[in-house]
TIMAR-39428 format. One record per residue: residue in three letters; x, y, z of N, C-alpha, C in turn. Coordinates in nm, 3 decimals. Layout:
! residues N
R	resn	nX	nY	nZ	caX	caY	caZ	cX	cY	cZ
R	Ala	X	Y	Z	X	Y	Z	X	Y	Z
...
This chain:
! residues 220
R	resn	nX	nY	nZ	caX	caY	caZ	cX	cY	cZ
R	Unk	-18.864	-4.488	5.882	-18.956	-4.378	5.862	-18.950	-4.284	5.982
R	Unk	-18.952	-4.152	5.956	-18.947	-4.054	6.064	-19.087	-4.027	6.117
R	Unk	-19.104	-4.038	6.248	-19.236	-4.019	6.308	-19.222	-3.932	6.432
R	Unk	-19.311	-3.833	6.446	-19.313	-3.743	6.561	-19.454	-3.737	6.616
R	Unk	-19.468	-3.746	6.748	-19.600	-3.738	6.811	-19.591	-3.645	6.931
R	Unk	-19.703	-3.579	6.962	-19.702	-3.483	7.072	-19.807	-3.518	7.176
R	Unk	-19.778	-3.476	7.300	-19.876	-3.480	7.407	-19.934	-3.613	7.443
R	Unk	-19.855	-3.725	7.444	-19.916	-3.852	7.481	-19.950	-3.857	7.630
R	Unk	-20.055	-3.931	7.664	-20.089	-3.953	7.805	-19.981	-4.040	7.868
R	Unk	-19.990	-4.057	7.999	-19.890	-4.136	8.069	-19.885	-4.279	8.015
R	Unk	-20.004	-4.339	7.993	-20.009	-4.474	7.939	-19.957	-4.482	7.797
R	Unk	-19.998	-4.383	7.715	-19.951	-4.382	7.576	-19.801	-4.358	7.569
R	Unk	-19.750	-4.277	7.661	-19.606	-4.250	7.663	-19.528	-4.379	7.688
R	Unk	-19.577	-4.461	7.780	-19.511	-4.588	7.808	-19.515	-4.679	7.685
R	Unk	-19.629	-4.676	7.613	-19.642	-4.757	7.492	-19.546	-4.708	7.384
R	Unk	-19.539	-4.576	7.367	-19.446	-4.521	7.268	-19.303	-4.565	7.299
R	Unk	-19.263	-4.553	7.426	-19.127	-4.589	7.464	-19.099	-4.736	7.436
R	Unk	-19.200	-4.823	7.457	-19.180	-4.966	7.437	-19.165	-5.004	7.290
R	Unk	-19.204	-4.912	7.200	-19.194	-4.939	7.056	-19.084	-4.857	6.989
R	Unk	-18.992	-4.806	7.070	-18.874	-4.742	7.012	-18.875	-4.591	7.005
R	Unk	-18.980	-4.526	7.058	-18.983	-4.380	7.060	-18.898	-4.326	7.174
R	Unk	-18.846	-4.205	7.159	-18.772	-4.136	7.263	-18.836	-4.000	7.288
R	Unk	-18.835	-3.958	7.415	-18.884	-3.825	7.450	-18.779	-3.722	7.409
R	Unk	-18.824	-3.615	7.343	-18.732	-3.511	7.297	-18.779	-3.375	7.350
R	Unk	-18.686	-3.285	7.364	-18.717	-3.152	7.414	-18.708	-3.052	7.300
R	Unk	-18.822	-3.028	7.234	-18.825	-2.932	7.124	-18.910	-2.810	7.157
R	Unk	-18.939	-2.789	7.284	-19.004	-2.662	7.317	-19.139	-2.673	7.383
R	Unk	-19.232	-2.753	7.330	-19.364	-2.763	7.390	-19.446	-2.635	7.374
R	Unk	-19.547	-2.621	7.462	-19.636	-2.504	7.454	-19.575	-2.383	7.522
R	Unk	-19.602	-2.267	7.462	-19.566	-2.137	7.520	-19.697	-2.061	7.543
R	Unk	-19.700	-1.976	7.645	-19.825	-1.910	7.681	-19.801	-1.766	7.722
R	Unk	-19.903	-1.684	7.705	-19.899	-1.544	7.749	-20.035	-1.505	7.803
R	Unk	-20.038	-1.444	7.921	-20.162	-1.394	7.979	-20.201	-1.263	7.911
R	Unk	-20.330	-1.252	7.877	-20.382	-1.131	7.812	-20.472	-1.050	7.904
R	Unk	-20.539	-1.117	7.999	-20.636	-1.050	8.084	-20.660	-1.135	8.209
R	Unk	-20.647	-1.073	8.327	-20.667	-1.147	8.452	-20.812	-1.149	8.499
R	Unk	-20.899	-1.066	8.439	-21.031	-1.045	8.498	-21.115	-1.172	8.507
R	Unk	-21.125	-1.248	8.397	-21.210	-1.367	8.397	-21.161	-1.469	8.501
R	Unk	-21.031	-1.486	8.511	-20.976	-1.583	8.604	-21.006	-1.544	8.748
R	Unk	-20.989	-1.416	8.779	-21.013	-1.370	8.916	-21.162	-1.368	8.949
R	Unk	-21.246	-1.337	8.850	-21.391	-1.340	8.874	-21.437	-1.481	8.908
R	Unk	-21.380	-1.580	8.840	-21.419	-1.718	8.870	-21.369	-1.760	9.008
R	Unk	-21.246	-1.722	9.042	-21.190	-1.765	9.170	-21.256	-1.695	9.288
R	Unk	-21.313	-1.576	9.265	-21.379	-1.504	9.374	-21.530	-1.516	9.368
R	Unk	-21.581	-1.596	9.274	-21.725	-1.608	9.260	-21.790	-1.484	9.206
R	Unk	-21.711	-1.399	9.140	-21.763	-1.277	9.078	-21.752	-1.155	9.167
R	Unk	-21.742	-1.174	9.296	-21.737	-1.060	9.387	-21.603	-0.991	9.389
R	Unk	-21.592	-0.878	9.327	-21.468	-0.801	9.327	-21.364	-0.850	9.229
R	Unk	-21.393	-0.961	9.160	-21.294	-1.015	9.068	-21.262	-0.923	8.953
R	Unk	-21.364	-0.853	8.903	-21.341	-0.762	8.791	-21.248	-0.648	8.829
R	Unk	-21.271	-0.591	8.949	-21.186	-0.481	8.994	-21.044	-0.528	9.019
R	Unk	-21.031	-0.645	9.083	-20.898	-0.700	9.108	-20.828	-0.731	8.976
R	Unk	-20.905	-0.784	8.880	-20.847	-0.816	8.750	-20.797	-0.691	8.679
R	Unk	-20.874	-0.584	8.685	-20.832	-0.459	8.621	-20.704	-0.406	8.684
R	Unk	-20.694	-0.421	8.817	-20.573	-0.378	8.886	-20.454	-0.464	8.844
R	Unk	-20.477	-0.596	8.840	-20.369	-0.687	8.801	-20.326	-0.664	8.657
R	Unk	-20.422	-0.628	8.570	-20.389	-0.606	8.429	-20.291	-0.491	8.409
R	Unk	-20.287	-0.400	8.506	-20.196	-0.285	8.495	-20.050	-0.330	8.494
R	Unk	-20.026	-0.450	8.546	-19.889	-0.501	8.552	-19.856	-0.592	8.433
R	Unk	-19.953	-0.617	8.346	-19.929	-0.698	8.228	-19.866	-0.614	8.117
R	Unk	-19.788	-0.681	8.032	-19.741	-0.616	7.911	-19.860	-0.582	7.824
R	Unk	-19.864	-0.463	7.769	-19.979	-0.420	7.691	-20.004	-0.507	7.569
R	Unk	-20.131	-0.530	7.539	-20.166	-0.606	7.419	-20.142	-0.517	7.298
R	Unk	-20.072	-0.567	7.196	-20.038	-0.482	7.082	-20.157	-0.446	6.995
R	Unk	-20.143	-0.336	6.922	-20.242	-0.300	6.820	-20.224	-0.392	6.699
R	Unk	-20.325	-0.398	6.615	-20.314	-0.477	6.492	-20.210	-0.412	6.401
R	Unk	-20.102	-0.483	6.365	-19.997	-0.423	6.282	-20.048	-0.391	6.141
R	Unk	-19.996	-0.286	6.080	-20.032	-0.257	5.941	-19.996	-0.373	5.850
R	Unk	-20.086	-0.404	5.757	-20.060	-0.510	5.660	-20.110	-0.647	5.701
R	Unk	-20.138	-0.668	5.831	-20.191	-0.797	5.876	-20.343	-0.793	5.861
R	Unk	-20.397	-0.884	5.782	-20.541	-0.885	5.755	-20.596	-1.026	5.773
R	Unk	-20.725	-1.033	5.797	-20.794	-1.161	5.808	-20.848	-1.203	5.671
R	Unk	-20.832	-1.331	5.637	-20.888	-1.382	5.512	-20.987	-1.493	5.544
R	Unk	-21.083	-1.513	5.456	-21.187	-1.614	5.477	-21.208	-1.694	5.350
R	Unk	-21.230	-1.824	5.365	-21.271	-1.908	5.253	-21.159	-1.973	5.175
R	Unk	-21.047	-1.904	5.159	-20.937	-1.959	5.080	-20.811	-1.878	5.103
R	Unk	-20.697	-1.944	5.088	-20.568	-1.874	5.088	-20.541	-1.822	4.948
R	Unk	-20.470	-1.711	4.939	-20.432	-1.658	4.808	-20.319	-1.743	4.747
R	Unk	-20.308	-1.743	4.614	-20.208	-1.828	4.548	-20.064	-1.800	4.590
R	Unk	-20.033	-1.680	4.639	-19.894	-1.651	4.676	-19.843	-1.742	4.787
R	Unk	-19.934	-1.807	4.862	-19.887	-1.894	4.970	-19.809	-2.013	4.915
R	Unk	-19.834	-2.052	4.790	-19.755	-2.159	4.729	-19.609	-2.117	4.712
R	Unk	-19.588	-1.991	4.673	-19.451	-1.941	4.660	-19.382	-1.933	4.795
R	Unk	-19.457	-1.891	4.898	-19.401	-1.889	5.033	-19.360	-2.030	5.075
R	Unk	-19.447	-2.128	5.048	-19.417	-2.266	5.084	-19.292	-2.316	5.010
R	Unk	-19.279	-2.284	4.882	-19.163	-2.329	4.805	-19.033	-2.273	4.864
R	Unk	-19.037	-2.151	4.915	-18.918	-2.093	4.976	-18.893	-2.152	5.115
R	Unk	-18.999	-2.161	5.195	-18.984	-2.204	5.333	-18.942	-2.350	5.345
R	Unk	-18.988	-2.435	5.253	-18.957	-2.578	5.263	-18.809	-2.605	5.251
R	Unk	-18.735	-2.512	5.189	-18.591	-2.526	5.177	-18.517	-2.473	5.299
R	Unk	-18.587	-2.403	5.387	-18.523	-2.335	5.499	-18.540	-2.407	5.633
R	Unk	-18.633	-2.502	5.639	-18.657	-2.575	5.763	-18.628	-2.724	5.739
R	Unk	-18.546	-2.787	5.822	-18.502	-2.924	5.797	-18.615	-3.026	5.791
R	Unk	-18.717	-3.011	5.874	-18.827	-3.109	5.878	-18.957	-3.034	5.897
R	Unk	-19.040	-3.030	5.794	-19.164	-2.953	5.800	-19.270	-3.025	5.717
R	Unk	-19.394	-3.023	5.764	-19.502	-3.084	5.687	-19.548	-2.990	5.575
R	Unk	-19.613	-3.046	5.476	-19.657	-2.970	5.359	-19.753	-2.858	5.400
R	Unk	-19.728	-2.739	5.344	-19.810	-2.623	5.375	-19.837	-2.542	5.248
R	Unk	-19.882	-2.605	5.144	-19.917	-2.530	5.024	-20.065	-2.491	5.029
R	Unk	-20.111	-2.420	4.929	-20.248	-2.368	4.928	-20.351	-2.480	4.939
R	Unk	-20.329	-2.590	4.866	-20.427	-2.698	4.867	-20.444	-2.757	5.006
R	Unk	-20.333	-2.780	5.076	-20.339	-2.838	5.210	-20.399	-2.738	5.309
R	Unk	-20.357	-2.613	5.302	-20.406	-2.513	5.397	-20.555	-2.487	5.379
R	Unk	-20.601	-2.478	5.254	-20.744	-2.459	5.229	-20.825	-2.575	5.288
R	Unk	-20.775	-2.696	5.267	-20.845	-2.814	5.319	-20.847	-2.815	5.471
R	Unk	-20.732	-2.789	5.532	-20.720	-2.802	5.676	-20.796	-2.695	5.752
R	Unk	-20.795	-2.571	5.702	-20.848	-2.461	5.781	-20.979	-2.402	5.729
R	Unk	-21.017	-2.436	5.605	-21.143	-2.384	5.552	-21.242	-2.495	5.512
R	Unk	-21.195	-2.594	5.438	-21.288	-2.697	5.387	-21.323	-2.801	5.494
R	Unk	-21.226	-2.843	5.575	-21.249	-2.944	5.679	-21.192	-2.897	5.813
R	Unk	-21.235	-2.783	5.861	-21.177	-2.730	5.986	-21.222	-2.810	6.107
R	Unk	-21.135	-2.817	6.207	-21.170	-2.881	6.333	-21.205	-2.779	6.441
R	Unk	-21.201	-2.651	6.406	-21.239	-2.544	6.499	-21.281	-2.424	6.414
R	Unk	-21.328	-2.321	6.481	-21.367	-2.198	6.412	-21.242	-2.112	6.397
R	Unk	-21.159	-2.147	6.299	-21.029	-2.084	6.285	-21.040	-1.941	6.232
R	Unk	-20.943	-1.860	6.272	-20.922	-1.729	6.213	-20.787	-1.731	6.144
R	Unk	-20.783	-1.690	6.018	-20.659	-1.690	5.940	-20.615	-1.546	5.916
R	Unk	-20.494	-1.515	5.960	-20.434	-1.384	5.938	-20.319	-1.399	5.839
R	Unk	-20.305	-1.304	5.750	-20.195	-1.309	5.653	-20.123	-1.175	5.649
R	Unk	-19.995	-1.182	5.618	-19.913	-1.067	5.582	-19.868	-1.095	5.440
R	Unk	-19.927	-1.027	5.346	-19.922	-1.070	5.206	-19.780	-1.097	5.157
R	Unk	-19.764	-1.215	5.096	-19.640	-1.264	5.037	-19.532	-1.299	5.141
R	Unk	-19.560	-1.274	5.270	-19.455	-1.295	5.371	-19.491	-1.400	5.475
R	Unk	-19.619	-1.424	5.502	-19.650	-1.524	5.602	-19.797	-1.529	5.636
R	Unk	-19.832	-1.630	5.716	-19.970	-1.645	5.763	-19.967	-1.700	5.905
R	Unk	-20.080	-1.684	5.975	-20.098	-1.738	6.110	-20.244	-1.783	6.122
R	Unk	-20.265	-1.895	6.191	-20.400	-1.946	6.216	-20.420	-1.958	6.366
R	Unk	-20.533	-1.908	6.415	-20.563	-1.916	6.558	-20.712	-1.940	6.577
R	Unk	-20.752	-1.972	6.699	-20.893	-1.980	6.733	-20.910	-1.953	6.881
R	Unk	-21.032	-1.922	6.921	-21.062	-1.902	7.063	-21.168	-2.003	7.104
R	Unk	-21.165	-2.041	7.231	-21.257	-2.142	7.282	-21.279	-2.119	7.431
R	Unk	-21.382	-2.183	7.485	-21.414	-2.166	7.627	-21.381	-2.295	7.701
R	Unk	-21.317	-2.280	7.816	-21.284	-2.394	7.901	-21.304	-2.354	8.046
R	Unk	-21.392	-2.428	8.113	-21.423	-2.402	8.254	-21.467	-2.257	8.276
R	Unk	-21.545	-2.209	8.183	-21.601	-2.076	8.197	-21.507	-1.962	8.161
R	Unk	-21.389	-1.992	8.110	-21.291	-1.890	8.074	-21.255	-1.904	7.927
R	Unk	-21.255	-1.791	7.855	-21.220	-1.794	7.713	-21.069	-1.790	7.697
R	Unk	-21.020	-1.876	7.608	-20.877	-1.884	7.583	-20.851	-1.879	7.433
R	Unk	-20.727	-1.854	7.397	-20.690	-1.849	7.256	-20.572	-1.939	7.228
R	Unk	-20.563	-1.987	7.105	-20.452	-2.074	7.068	-20.407	-2.043	6.926
R	Unk	-20.278	-2.026	6.909	-20.218	-2.015	6.776	-20.182	-2.157	6.732
R	Unk	-20.240	-2.202	6.621	-20.220	-2.341	6.579	-20.128	-2.355	6.458
R	Unk	-20.100	-2.246	6.388	-20.010	-2.255	6.273	-19.951	-2.118	6.246
R	Unk	-19.827	-2.117	6.205	-19.756	-1.992	6.177	-19.642	-2.024	6.081
R	Unk	-19.634	-1.950	5.973	-19.525	-1.972	5.877	-19.481	-1.840	5.816
R	Unk	-19.351	-1.818	5.822	-19.284	-1.710	5.749	-19.146	-1.764	5.715
R	Unk	-19.076	-1.696	5.627	-18.942	-1.742	5.596	-18.854	-1.735	5.721
R	Unk	-18.755	-1.821	5.724	-18.674	-1.836	5.844	-18.615	-1.702	5.892
R	Unk	-18.567	-1.621	5.800	-18.503	-1.496	5.838	-18.596	-1.379	5.855
R	Unk	-18.726	-1.398	5.836	-18.821	-1.287	5.842	-18.884	-1.276	5.982
R	Unk	-18.802	-1.235	6.078	-18.849	-1.221	6.215	-18.959	-1.116	6.226
R	Unk	-18.949	-1.009	6.148	-19.051	-0.903	6.155	-19.188	-0.956	6.117
R	Unk	-19.195	-1.043	6.016	-19.324	-1.098	5.975	-19.383	-1.185	6.085
R	Unk	-19.299	-1.270	6.147	-19.350	-1.354	6.256	-19.403	-1.268	6.370
R	Unk	-19.327	-1.166	6.408	-19.370	-1.080	6.520	-19.498	-1.006	6.487
R	Unk	-19.512	-0.957	6.364	-19.634	-0.886	6.328	-19.755	-0.979	6.329
R	Unk	-19.738	-1.100	6.280	-19.849	-1.195	6.279	-19.888	-1.236	6.421
R	Unk	-19.791	-1.258	6.507	-19.821	-1.292	6.646	-19.890	-1.175	6.715
R	Unk	-19.842	-1.053	6.689	-19.908	-0.935	6.747	-20.052	-0.924	6.700
R	Unk	-20.076	-0.953	6.572	-20.212	-0.950	6.520	-20.301	-1.051	6.589
R	Unk	-20.248	-1.171	6.614	-20.325	-1.275	6.681	-20.357	-1.234	6.825
R	Unk	-20.259	-1.179	6.896	-20.283	-1.134	7.033	-20.390	-1.025	7.038
R	Unk	-20.383	-0.932	6.945	-20.483	-0.826	6.940	-20.623	-0.883	6.917
R	Unk	-20.634	-0.973	6.822	-20.763	-1.032	6.787	-20.818	-1.117	6.903
R	Unk	-20.735	-1.201	6.962	-20.780	-1.287	7.071	-20.820	-1.206	7.193
R	Unk	-20.749	-1.098	7.220	-20.786	-1.011	7.331	-20.921	-0.945	7.306
R	Unk	-20.945	-0.903	7.182	-21.074	-0.844	7.148	-21.188	-0.943	7.167
R	Unk	-21.160	-1.071	7.147	-21.261	-1.175	7.163	-21.278	-1.220	7.307
R	Unk	-21.201	-1.160	7.397	-21.218	-1.187	7.539	-21.132	-1.299	7.594
R	Unk	-21.032	-1.344	7.518	-20.945	-1.451	7.567	-20.858	-1.401	7.681
R	Unk	-20.847	-1.482	7.787	-20.765	-1.440	7.901	-20.619	-1.474	7.880
R	Unk	-20.591	-1.566	7.787	-20.452	-1.597	7.756	-20.444	-1.660	7.618
R	Unk	-20.322	-1.665	7.564	-20.297	-1.728	7.434	-20.184	-1.827	7.451
R	Unk	-20.192	-1.939	7.379	-20.081	-2.033	7.382	-20.048	-2.081	7.242
R	Unk	-19.931	-2.142	7.229	-19.883	-2.185	7.098	-19.782	-2.297	7.116
R	Unk	-19.800	-2.407	7.044	-19.700	-2.514	7.042	-19.591	-2.474	6.944
R	Unk	-19.467	-2.471	6.993	-19.356	-2.426	6.909	-19.237	-2.520	6.925
R	Unk	-19.194	-2.584	6.817	-19.078	-2.671	6.823	-18.955	-2.608	6.758
R	Unk	-18.975	-2.511	6.670	-18.863	-2.448	6.601	-18.805	-2.334	6.685
R	Unk	-18.672	-2.325	6.697	-18.612	-2.215	6.773	-18.652	-2.077	6.724
R	Unk	-18.669	-2.058	6.592	-18.703	-1.925	6.543	-18.844	-1.885	6.588
R	Unk	-18.936	-1.981	6.594	-19.070	-1.949	6.642	-19.068	-1.922	6.792
R	Unk	-18.993	-2.001	6.867	-18.984	-1.979	7.011	-18.930	-1.840	7.042
R	Unk	-18.830	-1.796	6.968	-18.773	-1.664	6.992	-18.873	-1.554	6.957
R	Unk	-18.951	-1.574	6.853	-19.055	-1.476	6.818	-19.161	-1.470	6.927
R	Unk	-19.199	-1.584	6.981	-19.296	-1.587	7.091	-19.239	-1.519	7.215
R	Unk	-19.114	-1.548	7.245	-19.050	-1.485	7.362	-19.051	-1.333	7.349
R	Unk	-19.021	-1.284	7.229	-19.020	-1.140	7.205	-19.159	-1.079	7.221
R	Unk	-19.264	-1.161	7.201	-19.403	-1.113	7.214	-19.457	-1.133	7.355
R	Unk	-19.372	-1.172	7.450	-19.416	-1.183	7.590	-19.458	-1.321	7.632
R	Unk	-19.441	-1.421	7.547	-19.475	-1.559	7.583	-19.364	-1.619	7.669
R	Unk	-19.401	-1.721	7.746	-19.305	-1.798	7.826	-19.344	-1.945	7.819
R	Unk	-19.251	-2.036	7.843	-19.286	-2.179	7.839	-19.396	-2.211	7.939
R	Unk	-19.494	-2.290	7.897	-19.603	-2.330	7.986	-19.549	-2.424	8.094
R	Unk	-19.610	-2.418	8.212	-19.565	-2.502	8.323	-19.608	-2.646	8.303
R	Unk	-19.721	-2.668	8.237	-19.770	-2.804	8.217	-19.683	-2.877	8.115
R	Unk	-19.627	-2.994	8.152	-19.545	-3.067	8.056	-19.630	-3.120	7.940
R	Unk	-19.573	-3.117	7.822	-19.643	-3.168	7.704	-19.538	-3.233	7.615
R	Unk	-19.495	-3.356	7.651	-19.379	-3.414	7.586	-19.401	-3.444	7.438
R	Unk	-19.293	-3.435	7.363	-19.290	-3.480	7.225	-19.207	-3.608	7.221
R	Unk	-19.252	-3.703	7.141	-19.176	-3.826	7.125	-19.147	-3.847	6.977
R	Unk	-19.033	-3.910	6.948	-18.999	-3.932	6.808	-18.933	-4.068	6.792
R	Unk	-18.938	-4.116	6.668	-18.867	-4.238	6.631	-18.812	-4.220	6.491
R	Unk	-18.684	-4.236	6.475	-18.622	-4.230	6.343	-18.597	-4.091	6.290
R	Unk	-18.628	-3.989	6.368	-18.610	-3.852	6.321	-18.472	-3.803	6.363
R	Unk	-18.381	-3.796	6.269	-18.244	-3.759	6.301	-18.222	-3.608	6.292
R	Unk	-18.311	-3.538	6.225	-18.295	-3.393	6.212	-18.319	-3.326	6.346
R	Unk	-18.240	-3.224	6.375	-18.241	-3.164	6.508	-18.351	-3.060	6.528
R	Unk	-18.421	-3.022	6.422	-18.515	-2.912	6.436	-18.643	-2.935	6.356
R	Unk	-18.737	-3.014	6.406	-18.864	-3.027	6.334	-18.948	-2.901	6.349
R	Unk	-19.015	-2.862	6.242	-19.105	-2.746	6.246	-19.246	-2.803	6.260
R	Unk	-19.298	-2.799	6.382	-19.424	-2.868	6.411	-19.514	-2.773	6.489
R	Unk	-19.639	-2.755	6.441	-19.738	-2.672	6.509	-19.860	-2.757	6.544
R	Unk	-19.945	-2.706	6.632	-20.063	-2.783	6.672	-20.151	-2.816	6.551
R	Unk	-20.156	-2.728	6.452	-20.240	-2.751	6.335	-20.195	-2.867	6.250
R	Unk	-20.069	-2.911	6.267	-20.023	-3.025	6.189	-20.095	-3.152	6.229
R	Unk	-20.157	-3.154	6.346	-20.232	-3.270	6.389	-20.379	-3.261	6.352
R	Unk	-20.421	-3.148	6.294	-20.562	-3.130	6.259	-20.592	-3.195	6.124
R	Unk	-20.712	-3.243	6.111	-20.756	-3.302	5.984	-20.887	-3.373	6.003
R	Unk	-20.961	-3.393	5.898	-21.091	-3.459	5.909	-21.117	-3.537	5.781
């Protein structure tokens, strides 16, 4: 049986290795800074941090506008996502089920966070959320799907997520990406590999390219 796990602790990693798992390099988390102000305000105790952050932001790549056609949906995915899934499942060697029934359950009926779902009709979807950690708001892209050759759809959806997360005050956005096509789309949007290691381990998975996102581990 093919099994893939992400982000084990040091102790869990040793346990995985003892039961036949191997550490693999499929990309890990990618990250992009959106705003320096909150980080600098915390490090300076608020004194002058906002001004320094505004100055530092001048050197950041600009946050994109919301692309035409990218919209937020609530409550349910539209039926066309089943057709997208039928096409995409043939294009990625190893991917978990992503049809309407599963997506509705995972992100609307039994969500593990206050997710935001963005869609580009008939071409793809993206799921993200924002959260606070140590007094700083951050954003995370947890799921993204478009057809393998539709780079424009991936880039538009990522741009939409960056725009939305920036509006919500997130100082940065991150995304777990194992597929090369997703990593290249993130790179084009200004993301870079995160410095913090987040190993993936596998057992029995012979395919060279698993399509795995953080949302694949969500469920209730």
